[in-house]
mmCIF file of the N, C-alpha and C atoms, coordinates in Angstrom:
data_MODEL
# 
_entry.id   MODEL 
# 
loop_
_atom_site.group_PDB 
_atom_site.id 
_atom_site.type_symbol 
_atom_site.label_atom_id 
_atom_site.label_alt_id 
_atom_site.label_comp_id 
_atom_site.label_asym_id 
_atom_site.label_entity_id 
_atom_site.label_seq_id 
_atom_site.pdbx_PDB_ins_code 
_atom_site.Cartn_x 
_atom_site.Cartn_y 
_atom_site.Cartn_z 
_atom_site.occupancy 
_atom_site.B_iso_or_equiv 
_atom_site.pdbx_formal_charge 
_atom_site.auth_seq_id 
_atom_site.auth_comp_id 
_atom_site.auth_asym_id 
_atom_site.auth_atom_id 
_atom_site.pdbx_PDB_model_num 
ATOM 1   N N  . MET A 1 1  ? 50.613  13.178  -12.164 1.00 0.00 ? 1  MET A N  1 
ATOM 2   C CA . MET A 1 1  ? 49.550  12.529  -12.535 1.00 0.00 ? 1  MET A CA 1 
ATOM 3   C C  . MET A 1 1  ? 48.546  13.564  -12.628 1.00 0.00 ? 1  MET A C  1 
ATOM 4   N N  . THR A 1 2  ? 47.779  13.482  -13.809 1.00 0.00 ? 2  THR A N  1 
ATOM 5   C CA . THR A 1 2  ? 46.767  14.421  -14.108 1.00 0.00 ? 2  THR A CA 1 
ATOM 6   C C  . THR A 1 2  ? 45.507  13.663  -14.136 1.00 0.00 ? 2  THR A C  1 
ATOM 7   N N  . THR A 1 3  ? 44.597  13.972  -13.403 1.00 0.00 ? 3  THR A N  1 
ATOM 8   C CA . THR A 1 3  ? 43.310  13.243  -13.594 1.00 0.00 ? 3  THR A CA 1 
ATOM 9   C C  . THR A 1 3  ? 42.085  14.239  -14.223 1.00 0.00 ? 3  THR A C  1 
ATOM 10  N N  . THR A 1 4  ? 41.243  13.649  -15.113 1.00 0.00 ? 4  THR A N  1 
ATOM 11  C CA . THR A 1 4  ? 40.247  14.716  -15.555 1.00 0.00 ? 4  THR A CA 1 
ATOM 12  C C  . THR A 1 4  ? 38.980  14.298  -14.798 1.00 0.00 ? 4  THR A C  1 
ATOM 13  N N  . SER A 1 5  ? 38.315  15.368  -14.354 1.00 0.00 ? 5  SER A N  1 
ATOM 14  C CA . SER A 1 5  ? 36.988  15.171  -13.632 1.00 0.00 ? 5  SER A CA 1 
ATOM 15  C C  . SER A 1 5  ? 35.883  15.585  -14.720 1.00 0.00 ? 5  SER A C  1 
ATOM 16  N N  . PRO A 1 6  ? 34.731  15.057  -14.362 1.00 0.00 ? 6  PRO A N  1 
ATOM 17  C CA . PRO A 1 6  ? 33.686  15.332  -15.334 1.00 0.00 ? 6  PRO A CA 1 
ATOM 18  C C  . PRO A 1 6  ? 33.388  17.044  -15.223 1.00 0.00 ? 6  PRO A C  1 
ATOM 19  N N  . THR A 1 7  ? 32.722  17.566  -16.255 1.00 0.00 ? 7  THR A N  1 
ATOM 20  C CA . THR A 1 7  ? 32.533  19.126  -16.197 1.00 0.00 ? 7  THR A CA 1 
ATOM 21  C C  . THR A 1 7  ? 31.599  19.097  -15.294 1.00 0.00 ? 7  THR A C  1 
ATOM 22  N N  . PRO A 1 8  ? 31.672  20.002  -14.354 1.00 0.00 ? 8  PRO A N  1 
ATOM 23  C CA . PRO A 1 8  ? 30.785  20.384  -13.290 1.00 0.00 ? 8  PRO A CA 1 
ATOM 24  C C  . PRO A 1 8  ? 29.394  21.042  -14.046 1.00 0.00 ? 8  PRO A C  1 
ATOM 25  N N  . LEU A 1 9  ? 28.304  20.689  -13.533 1.00 0.00 ? 9  LEU A N  1 
ATOM 26  C CA . LEU A 1 9  ? 26.930  21.224  -13.954 1.00 0.00 ? 9  LEU A CA 1 
ATOM 27  C C  . LEU A 1 9  ? 26.977  22.774  -13.659 1.00 0.00 ? 9  LEU A C  1 
ATOM 28  N N  . SER A 1 10 ? 26.306  23.516  -14.582 1.00 0.00 ? 10 SER A N  1 
ATOM 29  C CA . SER A 1 10 ? 26.188  24.694  -14.164 1.00 0.00 ? 10 SER A CA 1 
ATOM 30  C C  . SER A 1 10 ? 24.816  24.939  -13.248 1.00 0.00 ? 10 SER A C  1 
ATOM 31  N N  . VAL A 1 11 ? 24.704  25.932  -12.486 1.00 0.00 ? 11 VAL A N  1 
ATOM 32  C CA . VAL A 1 11 ? 23.585  26.056  -11.548 1.00 0.00 ? 11 VAL A CA 1 
ATOM 33  C C  . VAL A 1 11 ? 22.330  25.854  -12.267 1.00 0.00 ? 11 VAL A C  1 
ATOM 34  N N  . ALA A 1 12 ? 22.233  26.441  -13.568 1.00 0.00 ? 12 ALA A N  1 
ATOM 35  C CA . ALA A 1 12 ? 20.830  26.372  -14.282 1.00 0.00 ? 12 ALA A CA 1 
ATOM 36  C C  . ALA A 1 12 ? 20.676  24.849  -14.542 1.00 0.00 ? 12 ALA A C  1 
ATOM 37  N N  . ASP A 1 13 ? 21.769  24.180  -15.038 1.00 0.00 ? 13 ASP A N  1 
ATOM 38  C CA . ASP A 1 13 ? 21.513  22.787  -15.379 1.00 0.00 ? 13 ASP A CA 1 
ATOM 39  C C  . ASP A 1 13 ? 21.166  21.819  -14.153 1.00 0.00 ? 13 ASP A C  1 
ATOM 40  N N  . LEU A 1 14 ? 21.915  22.266  -13.087 1.00 0.00 ? 14 LEU A N  1 
ATOM 41  C CA . LEU A 1 14 ? 21.597  21.395  -11.720 1.00 0.00 ? 14 LEU A CA 1 
ATOM 42  C C  . LEU A 1 14 ? 20.169  21.810  -11.382 1.00 0.00 ? 14 LEU A C  1 
ATOM 43  N N  . ALA A 1 15 ? 19.741  23.002  -11.592 1.00 0.00 ? 15 ALA A N  1 
ATOM 44  C CA . ALA A 1 15 ? 18.312  23.176  -11.279 1.00 0.00 ? 15 ALA A CA 1 
ATOM 45  C C  . ALA A 1 15 ? 17.172  22.434  -12.188 1.00 0.00 ? 15 ALA A C  1 
ATOM 46  N N  . ARG A 1 16 ? 17.630  22.510  -13.514 1.00 0.00 ? 16 ARG A N  1 
ATOM 47  C CA . ARG A 1 16 ? 16.701  21.623  -14.378 1.00 0.00 ? 16 ARG A CA 1 
ATOM 48  C C  . ARG A 1 16 ? 16.741  20.117  -14.037 1.00 0.00 ? 16 ARG A C  1 
ATOM 49  N N  . SER A 1 17 ? 17.850  19.741  -13.666 1.00 0.00 ? 17 SER A N  1 
ATOM 50  C CA . SER A 1 17 ? 17.960  18.328  -13.412 1.00 0.00 ? 17 SER A CA 1 
ATOM 51  C C  . SER A 1 17 ? 17.010  17.860  -12.164 1.00 0.00 ? 17 SER A C  1 
ATOM 52  N N  . LEU A 1 18 ? 17.229  18.922  -11.040 1.00 0.00 ? 18 LEU A N  1 
ATOM 53  C CA . LEU A 1 18 ? 16.431  18.685  -9.716  1.00 0.00 ? 18 LEU A CA 1 
ATOM 54  C C  . LEU A 1 18 ? 14.977  18.765  -9.860  1.00 0.00 ? 18 LEU A C  1 
ATOM 55  N N  . ALA A 1 19 ? 14.693  19.894  -10.911 1.00 0.00 ? 19 ALA A N  1 
ATOM 56  C CA . ALA A 1 19 ? 13.151  19.871  -11.160 1.00 0.00 ? 19 ALA A CA 1 
ATOM 57  C C  . ALA A 1 19 ? 12.699  18.767  -11.779 1.00 0.00 ? 19 ALA A C  1 
ATOM 58  N N  . ALA A 1 20 ? 13.309  18.192  -12.759 1.00 0.00 ? 20 ALA A N  1 
ATOM 59  C CA . ALA A 1 20 ? 12.877  17.153  -13.403 1.00 0.00 ? 20 ALA A CA 1 
ATOM 60  C C  . ALA A 1 20 ? 12.868  15.730  -12.537 1.00 0.00 ? 20 ALA A C  1 
ATOM 61  N N  . GLU A 1 21 ? 13.765  15.658  -11.569 1.00 0.00 ? 21 GLU A N  1 
ATOM 62  C CA . GLU A 1 21 ? 13.693  14.429  -10.601 1.00 0.00 ? 21 GLU A CA 1 
ATOM 63  C C  . GLU A 1 21 ? 12.485  14.735  -9.876  1.00 0.00 ? 21 GLU A C  1 
ATOM 64  N N  . ALA A 1 22 ? 12.150  16.018  -9.404  1.00 0.00 ? 22 ALA A N  1 
ATOM 65  C CA . ALA A 1 22 ? 11.078  16.136  -8.424  1.00 0.00 ? 22 ALA A CA 1 
ATOM 66  C C  . ALA A 1 22 ? 9.818   15.935  -9.169  1.00 0.00 ? 22 ALA A C  1 
ATOM 67  N N  . VAL A 1 23 ? 9.590   16.288  -10.400 1.00 0.00 ? 23 VAL A N  1 
ATOM 68  C CA . VAL A 1 23 ? 8.410   15.886  -11.027 1.00 0.00 ? 23 VAL A CA 1 
ATOM 69  C C  . VAL A 1 23 ? 8.197   14.369  -11.232 1.00 0.00 ? 23 VAL A C  1 
ATOM 70  N N  . SER A 1 24 ? 9.248   13.685  -11.385 1.00 0.00 ? 24 SER A N  1 
ATOM 71  C CA . SER A 1 24 ? 9.228   12.182  -11.521 1.00 0.00 ? 24 SER A CA 1 
ATOM 72  C C  . SER A 1 24 ? 8.944   11.583  -10.262 1.00 0.00 ? 24 SER A C  1 
ATOM 73  N N  . LEU A 1 25 ? 9.388   12.034  -9.233  1.00 0.00 ? 25 LEU A N  1 
ATOM 74  C CA . LEU A 1 25 ? 9.082   11.566  -7.746  1.00 0.00 ? 25 LEU A CA 1 
ATOM 75  C C  . LEU A 1 25 ? 7.703   11.918  -7.355  1.00 0.00 ? 25 LEU A C  1 
ATOM 76  N N  . THR A 1 26 ? 7.173   13.014  -7.875  1.00 0.00 ? 26 THR A N  1 
ATOM 77  C CA . THR A 1 26 ? 5.795   13.360  -7.495  1.00 0.00 ? 26 THR A CA 1 
ATOM 78  C C  . THR A 1 26 ? 4.806   12.591  -8.208  1.00 0.00 ? 26 THR A C  1 
ATOM 79  N N  . ALA A 1 27 ? 5.121   12.236  -9.528  1.00 0.00 ? 27 ALA A N  1 
ATOM 80  C CA . ALA A 1 27 ? 4.348   11.317  -10.293 1.00 0.00 ? 27 ALA A CA 1 
ATOM 81  C C  . ALA A 1 27 ? 4.269   9.824   -9.521  1.00 0.00 ? 27 ALA A C  1 
ATOM 82  N N  . ARG A 1 28 ? 5.454   9.498   -9.202  1.00 0.00 ? 28 ARG A N  1 
ATOM 83  C CA . ARG A 1 28 ? 5.582   8.278   -8.462  1.00 0.00 ? 28 ARG A CA 1 
ATOM 84  C C  . ARG A 1 28 ? 4.667   8.109   -7.287  1.00 0.00 ? 28 ARG A C  1 
ATOM 85  N N  . ILE A 1 29 ? 4.835   9.224   -6.439  1.00 0.00 ? 29 ILE A N  1 
ATOM 86  C CA . ILE A 1 29 ? 4.162   9.215   -5.189  1.00 0.00 ? 29 ILE A CA 1 
ATOM 87  C C  . ILE A 1 29 ? 2.674   9.131   -5.571  1.00 0.00 ? 29 ILE A C  1 
ATOM 88  N N  . SER A 1 30 ? 2.170   9.942   -6.677  1.00 0.00 ? 30 SER A N  1 
ATOM 89  C CA . SER A 1 30 ? 0.747   9.910   -6.959  1.00 0.00 ? 30 SER A CA 1 
ATOM 90  C C  . SER A 1 30 ? 0.460   8.333   -7.293  1.00 0.00 ? 30 SER A C  1 
ATOM 91  N N  . GLU A 1 31 ? 1.259   7.671   -7.960  1.00 0.00 ? 31 GLU A N  1 
ATOM 92  C CA . GLU A 1 31 ? 0.920   6.380   -8.318  1.00 0.00 ? 31 GLU A CA 1 
ATOM 93  C C  . GLU A 1 31 ? 0.984   5.421   -7.175  1.00 0.00 ? 31 GLU A C  1 
ATOM 94  N N  . LEU A 1 32 ? 1.689   5.707   -6.281  1.00 0.00 ? 32 LEU A N  1 
ATOM 95  C CA . LEU A 1 32 ? 1.645   4.765   -4.952  1.00 0.00 ? 32 LEU A CA 1 
ATOM 96  C C  . LEU A 1 32 ? 0.497   5.095   -4.088  1.00 0.00 ? 32 LEU A C  1 
ATOM 97  N N  . ARG A 1 33 ? 0.083   6.287   -4.031  1.00 0.00 ? 33 ARG A N  1 
ATOM 98  C CA . ARG A 1 33 ? -1.145  6.590   -3.285  1.00 0.00 ? 33 ARG A CA 1 
ATOM 99  C C  . ARG A 1 33 ? -2.465  5.946   -3.983  1.00 0.00 ? 33 ARG A C  1 
ATOM 100 N N  . GLY A 1 34 ? -2.490  5.916   -5.296  1.00 0.00 ? 34 GLY A N  1 
ATOM 101 C CA . GLY A 1 34 ? -3.586  5.243   -5.964  1.00 0.00 ? 34 GLY A CA 1 
ATOM 102 C C  . GLY A 1 34 ? -3.578  3.771   -5.711  1.00 0.00 ? 34 GLY A C  1 
ATOM 103 N N  . THR A 1 35 ? -2.349  3.317   -5.681  1.00 0.00 ? 35 THR A N  1 
ATOM 104 C CA . THR A 1 35 ? -2.206  1.755   -5.370  1.00 0.00 ? 35 THR A CA 1 
ATOM 105 C C  . THR A 1 35 ? -2.778  1.562   -3.881  1.00 0.00 ? 35 THR A C  1 
ATOM 106 N N  . LEU A 1 36 ? -2.278  2.355   -3.050  1.00 0.00 ? 36 LEU A N  1 
ATOM 107 C CA . LEU A 1 36 ? -2.676  1.984   -1.675  1.00 0.00 ? 36 LEU A CA 1 
ATOM 108 C C  . LEU A 1 36 ? -4.172  2.303   -1.519  1.00 0.00 ? 36 LEU A C  1 
ATOM 109 N N  . ALA A 1 37 ? -4.727  3.095   -2.103  1.00 0.00 ? 37 ALA A N  1 
ATOM 110 C CA . ALA A 1 37 ? -6.168  3.290   -2.145  1.00 0.00 ? 37 ALA A CA 1 
ATOM 111 C C  . ALA A 1 37 ? -6.867  2.006   -2.548  1.00 0.00 ? 37 ALA A C  1 
ATOM 112 N N  . ARG A 1 38 ? -6.408  1.479   -3.812  1.00 0.00 ? 38 ARG A N  1 
ATOM 113 C CA . ARG A 1 38 ? -6.851  0.316   -4.307  1.00 0.00 ? 38 ARG A CA 1 
ATOM 114 C C  . ARG A 1 38 ? -6.677  -0.909  -3.343  1.00 0.00 ? 38 ARG A C  1 
ATOM 115 N N  . LEU A 1 39 ? -5.590  -1.091  -2.652  1.00 0.00 ? 39 LEU A N  1 
ATOM 116 C CA . LEU A 1 39 ? -5.404  -2.061  -1.793  1.00 0.00 ? 39 LEU A CA 1 
ATOM 117 C C  . LEU A 1 39 ? -6.335  -2.130  -0.669  1.00 0.00 ? 39 LEU A C  1 
ATOM 118 N N  . ASP A 1 40 ? -6.550  -0.692  -0.116  1.00 0.00 ? 40 ASP A N  1 
ATOM 119 C CA . ASP A 1 40 ? -7.451  -0.456  1.091   1.00 0.00 ? 40 ASP A CA 1 
ATOM 120 C C  . ASP A 1 40 ? -8.716  -0.913  0.699   1.00 0.00 ? 40 ASP A C  1 
ATOM 121 N N  . VAL A 1 41 ? -9.402  -0.713  -0.552  1.00 0.00 ? 41 VAL A N  1 
ATOM 122 C CA . VAL A 1 41 ? -10.683 -1.183  -0.882  1.00 0.00 ? 41 VAL A CA 1 
ATOM 123 C C  . VAL A 1 41 ? -10.684 -2.800  -1.142  1.00 0.00 ? 41 VAL A C  1 
ATOM 124 N N  . GLN A 1 42 ? -9.635  -3.223  -1.476  1.00 0.00 ? 42 GLN A N  1 
ATOM 125 C CA . GLN A 1 42 ? -9.473  -4.833  -1.669  1.00 0.00 ? 42 GLN A CA 1 
ATOM 126 C C  . GLN A 1 42 ? -9.663  -5.365  -0.277  1.00 0.00 ? 42 GLN A C  1 
ATOM 127 N N  . MET A 1 43 ? -8.756  -4.768  0.607   1.00 0.00 ? 43 MET A N  1 
ATOM 128 C CA . MET A 1 43 ? -8.570  -5.239  2.209   1.00 0.00 ? 43 MET A CA 1 
ATOM 129 C C  . MET A 1 43 ? -10.095 -5.143  2.743   1.00 0.00 ? 43 MET A C  1 
ATOM 130 N N  . GLN A 1 44 ? -10.698 -4.108  2.559   1.00 0.00 ? 44 GLN A N  1 
ATOM 131 C CA . GLN A 1 44 ? -12.067 -3.873  3.262   1.00 0.00 ? 44 GLN A CA 1 
ATOM 132 C C  . GLN A 1 44 ? -12.912 -4.949  2.830   1.00 0.00 ? 44 GLN A C  1 
ATOM 133 N N  . SER A 1 45 ? -12.998 -5.263  1.345   1.00 0.00 ? 45 SER A N  1 
ATOM 134 C CA . SER A 1 45 ? -13.789 -6.238  0.737   1.00 0.00 ? 45 SER A CA 1 
ATOM 135 C C  . SER A 1 45 ? -13.612 -7.797  1.217   1.00 0.00 ? 45 SER A C  1 
ATOM 136 N N  . VAL A 1 46 ? -12.262 -7.965  1.507   1.00 0.00 ? 46 VAL A N  1 
ATOM 137 C CA . VAL A 1 46 ? -11.962 -9.209  2.015   1.00 0.00 ? 46 VAL A CA 1 
ATOM 138 C C  . VAL A 1 46 ? -12.485 -9.393  3.677   1.00 0.00 ? 46 VAL A C  1 
ATOM 139 N N  . SER A 1 47 ? -12.090 -8.274  4.280   1.00 0.00 ? 47 SER A N  1 
ATOM 140 C CA . SER A 1 47 ? -12.618 -8.061  5.696   1.00 0.00 ? 47 SER A CA 1 
ATOM 141 C C  . SER A 1 47 ? -14.156 -8.399  5.801   1.00 0.00 ? 47 SER A C  1 
ATOM 142 N N  . ASP A 1 48 ? -14.860 -7.755  4.941   1.00 0.00 ? 48 ASP A N  1 
ATOM 143 C CA . ASP A 1 48 ? -16.220 -7.922  4.972   1.00 0.00 ? 48 ASP A CA 1 
ATOM 144 C C  . ASP A 1 48 ? -16.821 -9.356  4.585   1.00 0.00 ? 48 ASP A C  1 
ATOM 145 N N  . ALA A 1 49 ? -15.888 -9.927  3.832   1.00 0.00 ? 49 ALA A N  1 
ATOM 146 C CA . ALA A 1 49 ? -16.408 -11.284 3.328   1.00 0.00 ? 49 ALA A CA 1 
ATOM 147 C C  . ALA A 1 49 ? -16.126 -12.372 4.491   1.00 0.00 ? 49 ALA A C  1 
ATOM 148 N N  . LEU A 1 50 ? -15.050 -12.023 5.054   1.00 0.00 ? 50 LEU A N  1 
ATOM 149 C CA . LEU A 1 50 ? -14.662 -12.846 6.162   1.00 0.00 ? 50 LEU A CA 1 
ATOM 150 C C  . LEU A 1 50 ? -15.738 -12.758 7.416   1.00 0.00 ? 50 LEU A C  1 
ATOM 151 N N  . LYS A 1 51 ? -16.159 -11.613 7.571   1.00 0.00 ? 51 LYS A N  1 
ATOM 152 C CA . LYS A 1 51 ? -17.316 -11.327 8.687   1.00 0.00 ? 51 LYS A CA 1 
ATOM 153 C C  . LYS A 1 51 ? -18.570 -11.959 8.388   1.00 0.00 ? 51 LYS A C  1 
ATOM 154 N N  . GLN A 1 52 ? -18.860 -11.968 7.084   1.00 0.00 ? 52 GLN A N  1 
ATOM 155 C CA . GLN A 1 52 ? -19.949 -12.806 6.518   1.00 0.00 ? 52 GLN A CA 1 
ATOM 156 C C  . GLN A 1 52 ? -19.803 -14.253 6.738   1.00 0.00 ? 52 GLN A C  1 
ATOM 157 N N  . LEU A 1 53 ? -18.824 -14.708 6.404   1.00 0.00 ? 53 LEU A N  1 
ATOM 158 C CA . LEU A 1 53 ? -18.313 -16.165 6.500   1.00 0.00 ? 53 LEU A CA 1 
ATOM 159 C C  . LEU A 1 53 ? -18.473 -16.637 8.062   1.00 0.00 ? 53 LEU A C  1 
ATOM 160 N N  . ARG A 1 54 ? -17.957 -15.944 8.971   1.00 0.00 ? 54 ARG A N  1 
ATOM 161 C CA . ARG A 1 54 ? -18.016 -16.166 10.243  1.00 0.00 ? 54 ARG A CA 1 
ATOM 162 C C  . ARG A 1 54 ? -19.508 -16.043 10.889  1.00 0.00 ? 54 ARG A C  1 
ATOM 163 N N  . ALA A 1 55 ? -20.194 -15.054 10.411  1.00 0.00 ? 55 ALA A N  1 
ATOM 164 C CA . ALA A 1 55 ? -21.636 -15.094 10.809  1.00 0.00 ? 55 ALA A CA 1 
ATOM 165 C C  . ALA A 1 55 ? -22.323 -16.143 10.422  1.00 0.00 ? 55 ALA A C  1 
ATOM 166 N N  . ALA A 1 56 ? -22.213 -16.659 9.168   1.00 0.00 ? 56 ALA A N  1 
ATOM 167 C CA . ALA A 1 56 ? -22.756 -17.783 8.601   1.00 0.00 ? 56 ALA A CA 1 
ATOM 168 C C  . ALA A 1 56 ? -22.442 -19.126 9.420   1.00 0.00 ? 56 ALA A C  1 
ATOM 169 N N  . GLU A 1 57 ? -21.166 -19.215 9.607   1.00 0.00 ? 57 GLU A N  1 
ATOM 170 C CA . GLU A 1 57 ? -20.700 -20.398 10.508  1.00 0.00 ? 57 GLU A CA 1 
ATOM 171 C C  . GLU A 1 57 ? -21.383 -20.335 11.854  1.00 0.00 ? 57 GLU A C  1 
ATOM 172 N N  . ALA A 1 58 ? -21.368 -19.249 12.462  1.00 0.00 ? 58 ALA A N  1 
ATOM 173 C CA . ALA A 1 58 ? -21.922 -19.143 13.807  1.00 0.00 ? 58 ALA A CA 1 
ATOM 174 C C  . ALA A 1 58 ? -23.480 -19.493 13.620  1.00 0.00 ? 58 ALA A C  1 
ATOM 175 N N  . GLU A 1 59 ? -24.114 -19.245 12.653  1.00 0.00 ? 59 GLU A N  1 
ATOM 176 C CA . GLU A 1 59 ? -25.530 -19.681 12.559  1.00 0.00 ? 59 GLU A CA 1 
ATOM 177 C C  . GLU A 1 59 ? -25.743 -21.021 12.514  1.00 0.00 ? 59 GLU A C  1 
ATOM 178 N N  . LYS A 1 60 ? -24.848 -21.891 11.927  1.00 0.00 ? 60 LYS A N  1 
ATOM 179 C CA . LYS A 1 60 ? -24.817 -23.173 11.560  1.00 0.00 ? 60 LYS A CA 1 
ATOM 180 C C  . LYS A 1 60 ? -24.283 -24.010 12.785  1.00 0.00 ? 60 LYS A C  1 
ATOM 181 N N  . ALA A 1 61 ? -23.588 -23.324 13.665  1.00 0.00 ? 61 ALA A N  1 
ATOM 182 C CA . ALA A 1 61 ? -22.957 -24.173 14.667  1.00 0.00 ? 61 ALA A CA 1 
ATOM 183 C C  . ALA A 1 61 ? -24.116 -24.611 15.603  1.00 0.00 ? 61 ALA A C  1 
ATOM 184 N N  . PRO A 1 62 ? -23.932 -25.880 16.116  1.00 0.00 ? 62 PRO A N  1 
ATOM 185 C CA . PRO A 1 62 ? -24.919 -26.407 17.032  1.00 0.00 ? 62 PRO A CA 1 
ATOM 186 C C  . PRO A 1 62 ? -24.889 -25.737 18.474  1.00 0.00 ? 62 PRO A C  1 
ATOM 187 N N  . VAL A 1 63 ? -25.955 -25.576 19.080  1.00 0.00 ? 63 VAL A N  1 
ATOM 188 C CA . VAL A 1 63 ? -25.885 -24.878 20.276  1.00 0.00 ? 63 VAL A CA 1 
ATOM 189 C C  . VAL A 1 63 ? -25.730 -25.986 21.399  1.00 0.00 ? 63 VAL A C  1 
ATOM 190 N N  . SER A 1 64 ? -24.767 -26.003 22.130  1.00 0.00 ? 64 SER A N  1 
ATOM 191 C CA . SER A 1 64 ? -24.412 -26.925 23.368  1.00 0.00 ? 64 SER A CA 1 
ATOM 192 C C  . SER A 1 64 ? -25.394 -26.766 24.494  1.00 0.00 ? 64 SER A C  1 
ATOM 193 N N  . PRO A 1 65 ? -26.197 -27.752 24.976  1.00 0.00 ? 65 PRO A N  1 
ATOM 194 C CA . PRO A 1 65 ? -27.034 -27.693 26.168  1.00 0.00 ? 65 PRO A CA 1 
ATOM 195 C C  . PRO A 1 65 ? -26.296 -27.307 27.491  1.00 0.00 ? 65 PRO A C  1 
ATOM 196 N N  . HIS A 1 66 ? -24.849 -27.637 27.323  1.00 0.00 ? 66 HIS A N  1 
ATOM 197 C CA . HIS A 1 66 ? -24.190 -27.325 28.595  1.00 0.00 ? 66 HIS A CA 1 
ATOM 198 C C  . HIS A 1 66 ? -23.570 -25.872 28.617  1.00 0.00 ? 66 HIS A C  1 
ATOM 199 N N  . PRO A 1 67 ? -23.557 -25.241 29.809  1.00 0.00 ? 67 PRO A N  1 
ATOM 200 C CA . PRO A 1 67 ? -23.243 -23.966 29.844  1.00 0.00 ? 67 PRO A CA 1 
ATOM 201 C C  . PRO A 1 67 ? -21.603 -23.752 29.527  1.00 0.00 ? 67 PRO A C  1 
ATOM 202 N N  . CYS A 1 68 ? -20.815 -24.889 29.727  1.00 0.00 ? 68 CYS A N  1 
ATOM 203 C CA . CYS A 1 68 ? -19.314 -24.689 29.496  1.00 0.00 ? 68 CYS A CA 1 
ATOM 204 C C  . CYS A 1 68 ? -19.080 -25.127 28.156  1.00 0.00 ? 68 CYS A C  1 
ATOM 205 N N  . GLY A 1 69 ? -20.000 -25.512 27.343  1.00 0.00 ? 69 GLY A N  1 
ATOM 206 C CA . GLY A 1 69 ? -19.794 -25.948 25.852  1.00 0.00 ? 69 GLY A CA 1 
ATOM 207 C C  . GLY A 1 69 ? -19.396 -27.450 25.726  1.00 0.00 ? 69 GLY A C  1 
ATOM 208 N N  . ALA A 1 70 ? -19.428 -28.304 27.034  1.00 0.00 ? 70 ALA A N  1 
ATOM 209 C CA . ALA A 1 70 ? -19.026 -29.671 26.917  1.00 0.00 ? 70 ALA A CA 1 
ATOM 210 C C  . ALA A 1 70 ? -20.209 -30.371 26.325  1.00 0.00 ? 70 ALA A C  1 
ATOM 211 N N  . PRO A 1 71 ? -19.789 -31.704 25.765  1.00 0.00 ? 71 PRO A N  1 
ATOM 212 C CA . PRO A 1 71 ? -20.966 -32.271 25.241  1.00 0.00 ? 71 PRO A CA 1 
ATOM 213 C C  . PRO A 1 71 ? -21.851 -33.004 26.074  1.00 0.00 ? 71 PRO A C  1 
# 
């Protein structure tokens, strides 16, 4: 039984292939970092908006005359 195997890559071909993969991965990492930075800005914006809403609601809430908050 004879099996044929794929031609092995030369060391130079393997190095070129790995270098191309490294460049591709580096580009993807940069893309993901940019996406994370944009998400961070969006999350901070939402957090700030929620704080403003809470502050506005706290100003509108009636103050209870009882110390325990009971009516």
